[in-house]
C-alpha positions as CSV (number, residue, x, y, z in Angstrom):
1,M,-16.1,-2.0,-38.2
2,R,-16.2,-3.7,-34.9
3,R,-15.7,-7.2,-36.5
4,T,-12.7,-5.8,-38.4
5,L,-11.1,-4.5,-35.2
6,L,-11.8,-7.7,-33.4
7,L,-10.0,-9.6,-36.1
8,L,-7.0,-7.2,-35.8
9,L,-6.9,-7.8,-32.1
10,I,-6.9,-11.6,-32.6
11,L,-4.1,-11.3,-35.1
12,L,-2.1,-9.1,-32.7
13,T,-2.7,-11.7,-30.0
14,L,-1.4,-14.6,-32.2
15,G,1.5,-12.5,-33.1
16,L,2.4,-11.9,-29.5
17,G,2.0,-15.6,-28.9
18,S,4.4,-16.4,-31.6
19,M,6.8,-13.9,-30.2
20,G,6.4,-15.7,-26.9
21,H,7.6,-18.9,-28.5
22,V,11.0,-17.4,-29.3
23,C,11.2,-15.2,-26.2
24,P,13.2,-17.1,-23.6
25,V,10.6,-16.6,-20.9
26,A,7.6,-17.8,-22.8
27,A,8.9,-20.9,-24.6
28,M,10.8,-23.0,-22.1
29,E,12.0,-26.1,-23.9
30,H,11.9,-24.5,-27.4
31,A,14.1,-21.6,-26.2
32,A,16.5,-23.9,-24.5
33,T,16.8,-26.0,-27.7
34,A,17.5,-22.9,-29.8
35,E,19.9,-21.5,-27.3
36,V,22.0,-24.6,-26.9
37,A,22.1,-25.2,-30.6
38,T,25.3,-23.2,-30.8
39,S,27.0,-25.5,-28.2
40,K,28.6,-27.8,-30.8
41,P,31.0,-29.6,-28.4
42,D,28.0,-30.9,-26.4
43,K,26.1,-32.3,-29.4
44,I,25.7,-36.0,-29.8
45,R,26.4,-37.3,-33.3
46,A,24.2,-40.0,-34.8
47,E,25.8,-43.4,-35.3
48,G,23.0,-45.5,-36.6
49,E,19.8,-45.4,-38.7
50,R,17.6,-44.1,-36.0
51,G,20.0,-41.5,-34.8
52,R,20.5,-40.3,-38.4
53,A,16.7,-39.9,-38.8
54,L,16.6,-37.7,-35.7
55,E,19.7,-35.8,-36.8
56,Q,18.0,-35.0,-40.1
57,A,14.9,-34.0,-38.4
58,R,16.9,-31.7,-36.1
59,R,18.5,-30.0,-39.1
60,Q,15.1,-29.5,-40.8
61,D,13.6,-28.2,-37.6
62,K,15.9,-25.2,-37.6
63,S,14.1,-22.4,-39.3
64,R,16.2,-19.6,-40.9
65,P,16.6,-16.8,-38.3
66,S,15.4,-13.4,-39.2
67,A,17.7,-10.5,-39.6
68,Y,16.7,-9.2,-36.2
69,S,17.4,-12.5,-34.5
70,S,20.8,-12.7,-36.2
71,W,21.6,-9.2,-35.1
72,K,20.5,-10.0,-31.5
73,R,22.7,-13.1,-31.3
74,K,25.8,-11.2,-32.3
75,L,25.4,-8.7,-29.5
76,P,27.7,-8.9,-26.4
77,F,26.2,-10.5,-23.4
78,W,24.8,-7.5,-21.5
79,P,23.5,-5.6,-24.5
80,Q,21.8,-8.8,-25.6
81,K,20.1,-9.1,-22.2
82,A,19.0,-5.5,-22.4
83,V,17.2,-6.2,-25.7
84,L,15.6,-9.3,-24.2
85,L,14.5,-7.2,-21.2
86,V,12.8,-4.7,-23.5
87,E,11.1,-7.6,-25.3
88,L,9.9,-9.0,-22.0
89,G,8.6,-5.7,-20.8
90,F,6.7,-5.3,-24.1
91,V,5.1,-8.8,-23.8
92,I,4.0,-8.1,-20.2
93,A,2.5,-4.7,-21.1
94,A,0.8,-6.1,-24.1
95,G,-0.7,-8.9,-22.1
96,I,-2.2,-6.4,-19.6
97,L,-3.6,-4.2,-22.3
98,I,-5.1,-7.1,-24.2
99,G,-6.8,-8.3,-21.0
100,Q,-8.2,-4.9,-20.3
101,V,-9.4,-4.5,-23.9
102,L,-11.3,-7.8,-23.6
103,E,-12.9,-6.8,-20.3
104,V,-13.8,-3.2,-21.1
105,A,-15.3,-4.4,-24.5
106,G,-17.4,-7.0,-22.7
107,W,-16.0,-10.0,-24.7
108,I,-15.0,-12.1,-21.6
109,S,-18.4,-13.6,-21.3
110,A,-18.3,-14.8,-25.0
111,L,-14.7,-16.2,-24.6
112,S,-15.6,-18.0,-21.4
113,V,-17.7,-20.5,-23.4
114,L,-14.4,-21.9,-24.9
115,A,-13.0,-22.6,-21.4
116,W,-16.3,-23.5,-19.7
117,P,-15.2,-27.0,-18.5
118,L,-12.1,-25.5,-16.8
119,I,-14.0,-22.7,-15.2
120,R,-16.8,-24.9,-14.0
121,L,-14.5,-27.5,-12.5
122,G,-12.3,-25.0,-10.6
123,R,-15.2,-22.7,-9.7
124,L,-13.4,-19.8,-11.4
125,P,-14.8,-16.6,-12.7
126,R,-15.2,-15.9,-16.5
127,A,-12.3,-13.5,-16.4
128,A,-9.9,-16.5,-16.3
129,A,-11.1,-17.7,-19.8
130,P,-9.1,-15.3,-22.0
131,A,-5.9,-16.2,-20.1
132,F,-6.5,-20.0,-20.7
133,I,-7.0,-19.4,-24.4
134,M,-3.9,-17.2,-24.6
135,A,-1.8,-19.8,-22.7
136,F,-1.7,-21.9,-25.9
137,Q,0.4,-19.1,-27.5
138,S,2.2,-17.4,-24.6
139,G,2.3,-18.1,-20.9
140,A,3.9,-14.7,-20.1
141,V,1.0,-12.8,-21.8
142,A,-1.6,-15.0,-20.1
143,N,-0.1,-14.5,-16.6
144,S,0.0,-10.7,-17.2
145,M,-3.6,-10.7,-18.1
146,L,-4.5,-12.6,-14.9
147,V,-2.5,-10.2,-12.7
148,S,-4.3,-7.2,-14.3
149,Y,-7.7,-8.8,-13.6
150,R,-6.7,-9.5,-10.0
151,D,-5.6,-5.8,-9.6
152,E,-9.0,-4.7,-11.0
153,G,-11.0,-7.0,-8.7
154,A,-12.3,-9.3,-11.4
155,I,-10.6,-12.3,-9.7
156,N,-9.1,-12.9,-6.2
157,N,-5.8,-14.5,-5.2
158,R,-7.2,-18.0,-5.2
159,H,-8.4,-17.5,-8.8
160,L,-5.0,-16.0,-9.7
161,Y,-2.8,-18.7,-8.3
162,T,-5.1,-21.5,-9.6
163,S,-5.2,-20.0,-13.1
164,V,-1.4,-19.5,-13.1
165,L,-0.9,-23.2,-12.4
166,V,-3.3,-24.1,-15.1
167,V,-1.7,-21.7,-17.6
168,S,1.7,-23.3,-16.8
169,C,0.2,-26.7,-17.9
170,I,-1.7,-25.4,-21.0
171,S,1.4,-23.6,-22.3
172,L,3.2,-27.0,-22.6
173,F,0.8,-28.2,-25.2
174,A,2.3,-25.8,-27.7
175,H,5.7,-27.5,-27.5
176,L,4.7,-31.2,-27.4
177,P,4.1,-31.6,-31.2
178,T,7.6,-30.4,-32.1
179,F,9.2,-33.8,-31.5
180,I,6.3,-36.2,-32.2
181,V,7.1,-36.9,-35.9
182,P,10.9,-37.2,-35.5
183,L,10.6,-39.6,-32.6
184,G,8.0,-41.5,-34.5
185,F,10.4,-42.1,-37.4
186,A,13.3,-43.0,-35.1
187,F,11.7,-45.1,-32.3
188,G,8.4,-46.2,-33.9
189,W,4.9,-44.9,-33.3
190,M,4.1,-47.2,-30.4
191,A,7.1,-45.8,-28.4
192,T,6.3,-42.3,-29.5
193,G,2.7,-42.8,-28.4
194,A,3.9,-44.0,-25.0
195,L,6.3,-41.1,-24.6
196,F,3.8,-38.4,-25.4
197,G,0.9,-40.2,-23.8
198,V,2.7,-40.0,-20.5
199,R,3.4,-36.3,-20.9
200,L,-0.2,-35.5,-22.1
201,A,-1.6,-37.6,-19.2
202,A,0.6,-35.8,-16.7
203,I,-0.5,-32.4,-18.0
204,G,-4.2,-33.4,-17.9
205,L,-4.1,-35.0,-14.4
206,E,-2.3,-31.9,-13.1
207,I,-4.9,-29.5,-14.5
208,M,-7.7,-31.6,-13.0
209,L,-6.1,-31.9,-9.6
210,V,-5.4,-28.1,-9.4
211,L,-8.9,-27.3,-10.4
212,M,-10.5,-29.8,-8.0
213,V,-8.5,-28.4,-5.1
214,S,-9.5,-24.9,-6.1
215,S,-13.1,-25.9,-6.1
216,W,-12.8,-27.6,-2.7
217,L,-11.1,-24.4,-1.3
218,S,-13.9,-22.3,-2.7
219,Q,-16.6,-24.4,-1.0
220,R,-14.6,-24.6,2.2
221,W,-14.2,-20.8,2.4
222,N,-17.8,-20.2,1.3
223,E,-16.8,-17.8,-1.4
224,D,-19.4,-15.7,-3.1
225,R,-18.9,-16.2,-6.8
226,A,-21.7,-13.8,-7.9
227,G,-19.4,-10.8,-7.7
228,F,-16.9,-12.3,-10.0
229,N,-19.2,-13.5,-12.8
230,V,-21.1,-10.4,-14.0
231,P,-20.9,-10.7,-17.9
232,G,-20.2,-7.7,-20.1
233,Q,-19.7,-5.2,-17.3
234,T,-16.7,-3.3,-16.0
235,V,-16.3,-1.3,-12.9
236,A,-14.8,2.1,-12.8
237,D,-12.7,3.6,-10.0
238,N,-15.7,5.3,-8.5
239,G,-17.6,2.0,-8.3
240,K,-20.2,2.7,-10.9
241,T,-20.9,0.3,-13.7
242,L,-19.6,1.3,-17.1
243,Q,-21.5,0.4,-20.3
244,R,-19.8,-1.1,-23.2
245,S,-18.2,1.6,-25.4
246,A,-17.4,1.6,-29.0
247,F,-14.1,-0.2,-29.7
248,A,-12.7,2.7,-31.8
249,S,-13.7,5.5,-29.5
250,V,-11.1,7.6,-27.6
251,E,-13.1,7.1,-24.4
252,F,-12.7,3.4,-24.7
253,W,-8.9,3.5,-25.0
254,K,-8.7,6.0,-22.1
255,R,-10.5,3.5,-19.9
256,V,-8.2,0.7,-21.0
257,W,-5.1,2.8,-20.2
258,K,-6.5,4.0,-16.9
259,R,-7.1,0.4,-15.8
260,S,-3.8,-0.8,-17.1
261,R,-1.2,1.8,-16.2
262,R,-0.9,1.0,-12.5
263,T,-0.3,-2.8,-13.1
264,I,2.1,-2.1,-15.9
265,R,4.1,0.3,-13.8
266,R,4.3,-2.1,-10.9
267,L,5.2,-5.2,-13.0
268,L,7.9,-3.3,-14.9
269,L,9.5,-2.3,-11.6
270,Y,9.6,-6.0,-10.6
271,V,10.9,-7.3,-13.9
272,V,14.1,-5.2,-14.1
273,P,15.8,-6.5,-10.9
274,T,14.6,-10.1,-11.4
275,F,15.8,-10.3,-15.0
276,A,19.1,-8.7,-14.0
277,A,19.6,-11.3,-11.3
278,M,18.9,-14.2,-13.7
279,A,21.3,-12.7,-16.2
280,L,24.0,-12.4,-13.6
281,L,23.5,-16.1,-12.6
282,E,23.8,-17.0,-16.3
283,Q,26.9,-15.0,-16.7
284,C,28.4,-16.8,-13.7
285,K,27.5,-20.1,-15.4
286,V,25.4,-21.2,-12.5
287,F,22.8,-22.8,-14.8
288,E,25.4,-24.6,-16.8
289,Y,26.9,-26.0,-13.6
290,L,23.5,-27.2,-12.4
291,A,22.8,-28.8,-15.8
292,A,26.1,-30.8,-15.6
293,W,25.8,-31.6,-11.9
294,L,22.2,-32.7,-11.4
295,P,22.3,-35.7,-13.8
296,S,25.2,-37.1,-11.9
297,V,23.4,-36.8,-8.6
298,F,20.1,-38.5,-9.5
299,Q,20.9,-41.9,-11.0
300,P,18.1,-44.3,-10.2
301,G,19.4,-47.9,-9.7
302,F,16.7,-49.4,-11.9
303,L,17.8,-47.4,-15.0
304,P,20.2,-49.1,-17.5
305,P,23.9,-48.0,-17.4
306,Q,23.4,-46.2,-20.7
307,A,21.4,-43.5,-18.8
308,V,24.7,-42.1,-17.6
309,A,25.3,-40.9,-21.1
310,I,21.7,-40.2,-22.2
311,I,20.6,-37.9,-19.4
312,P,23.5,-35.4,-19.5
313,A,23.0,-35.2,-23.3
314,Q,19.3,-34.5,-22.7
315,A,20.3,-31.7,-20.4
316,V,21.5,-29.9,-23.6
317,N,18.1,-30.4,-25.4
318,M,15.6,-33.1,-26.1
319,Y,16.9,-33.9,-29.6
320,N,20.4,-34.4,-28.1
321,G,19.2,-36.9,-25.6
322,A,17.0,-38.7,-28.1
323,I,19.9,-39.1,-30.5
324,A,22.1,-40.5,-27.7
325,A,19.3,-43.0,-26.9
326,A,18.9,-43.9,-30.6
327,N,22.6,-44.7,-30.9
328,F,22.3,-47.2,-28.1
329,V,19.2,-48.7,-29.6
330,D,20.9,-49.0,-33.0
331,A,23.8,-50.7,-31.3
332,G,21.5,-53.2,-29.6
333,S,22.5,-52.3,-26.1
334,L,19.2,-50.7,-25.2
335,S,15.6,-51.6,-25.9
336,I,12.9,-49.2,-27.2
337,K,11.1,-49.4,-23.8
338,Q,14.3,-48.6,-21.9
339,A,15.0,-45.7,-24.2
340,V,11.6,-44.2,-23.7
341,T,11.9,-44.7,-19.9
342,V,15.3,-43.0,-19.8
343,I,14.1,-40.1,-21.9
344,L,11.0,-39.5,-19.6
345,L,13.0,-39.7,-16.4
346,G,15.7,-37.6,-17.9
347,S,13.2,-34.9,-18.6
348,V,12.3,-35.0,-14.9
349,I,15.9,-34.5,-13.9
350,T,16.9,-31.9,-16.5
351,A,13.7,-29.9,-17.3
352,P,13.5,-28.1,-13.9
353,I,16.7,-26.3,-14.6
354,R,15.6,-25.1,-18.0
355,T,12.1,-24.3,-16.8
356,L,13.2,-22.2,-13.8
357,R,15.9,-20.5,-15.8
358,H,13.5,-19.3,-18.5
359,A,10.2,-19.0,-16.6
360,L,11.3,-17.7,-13.1
361,P,11.9,-14.1,-14.3
362,T,8.3,-14.0,-15.6
363,Y,6.8,-15.5,-12.4
364,L,8.8,-13.1,-10.2
365,A,7.9,-10.1,-12.4
366,T,4.2,-10.7,-12.6
367,L,3.4,-12.2,-9.2
368,G,6.1,-10.6,-7.0
369,A,9.2,-12.1,-5.3
370,R,7.8,-14.5,-2.8
371,P,4.5,-15.6,-4.5
372,G,6.3,-15.8,-7.8
373,L,9.0,-18.1,-6.4
374,V,6.4,-20.3,-4.7
375,M,4.3,-20.6,-7.8
376,A,7.3,-21.4,-10.1
377,V,8.5,-24.1,-7.7
378,S,5.0,-25.5,-7.1
379,A,4.4,-25.7,-10.8
380,Q,7.6,-27.6,-11.3
381,V,7.1,-30.0,-8.4
382,L,3.6,-30.9,-9.5
383,R,4.8,-31.5,-13.0
384,V,7.6,-33.8,-11.8
385,C,5.3,-35.8,-9.5
386,F,2.7,-36.4,-12.3
387,V,5.3,-37.3,-14.9
388,L,6.9,-39.8,-12.4
389,F,3.5,-41.3,-11.7
390,C,2.5,-41.6,-15.4
391,T,5.9,-43.1,-16.2
392,W,5.4,-45.7,-13.5
393,V,2.0,-46.6,-15.0
394,M,3.6,-46.9,-18.5
395,I,6.3,-49.2,-17.2
396,V,3.7,-51.4,-15.5
397,V,1.4,-51.5,-18.5
398,W,3.9,-51.7,-21.3
């Protein structure tokens, strides 16, 4: 019985993770691609063999939307945002409940084995492990789990902020494979390997740096880790240790709800005003203005002149920028190495807008106004720095 219920919980987790991929706060680049797919005037049309290969891959990549997704797209602006707000609230609440189920059931110790290298390097408690695993499916759910553990005393603020930065990196792995095969057919596997090698190296280096700094801070502050690494135990409000209870018992779910309701109530109070503010900025076309303005501001002198057309196209989505680059390669006015360099630096310029637009409401809702803004900006700044560094290494080596 317990194995069956555990399997159902895992299936529910994967389902929420899949939901996170289509939810605009959990799948940054994927959501931006789907959203701008309707902006036909901004699309770049293929003019050569490489571009047509990418164009065909883009058409095949569009899965048929469900009846619910089609209904949601047809809604007016504010009713559509209300539906998305309900979805976001459900994802946050589900993340908190899943985290508490794992803790009360005593499964955190078992799951920590899967994330042991990260936990050991960052001197983090075992409670961070389930969030790291969930980050491959949904960053929003993972961050909600971390906040609930912080509220219950299983982790402290250092653990929380370190884990949030790591989750922001891990969640990118889910979106990288989407473009590997199309770019491989269009630009060749060496160019595709360089492109994604840079992105993977940037993610890996960022995770290592964050965890090493976290470990250094832990040693400098002489933190006592013993209180955060008690396997298979949960602490009740009266301070007494609770034994593991049967997964299907009423008492078990009462404990889960008792430990979750305060965090759920607080986060839902944050999410409504922050989501409304982001929707208002979107209605005023602030993000569209930034997407059109930023590429014209940052034009590095060492980039070829074709970057003026590629980077604004990439602001729409990655396929659009890749097709624009492929057109220049087919015309013979741009080399493969130059195309890869422009795409990488274009992602540095355009990705922050999409990332902050789709991720900022979740950061603000789960962490609060000031820490949420600091963490969202910090995650983006670190990512940009490491992508720039790895791109420079690629230019030197290639």
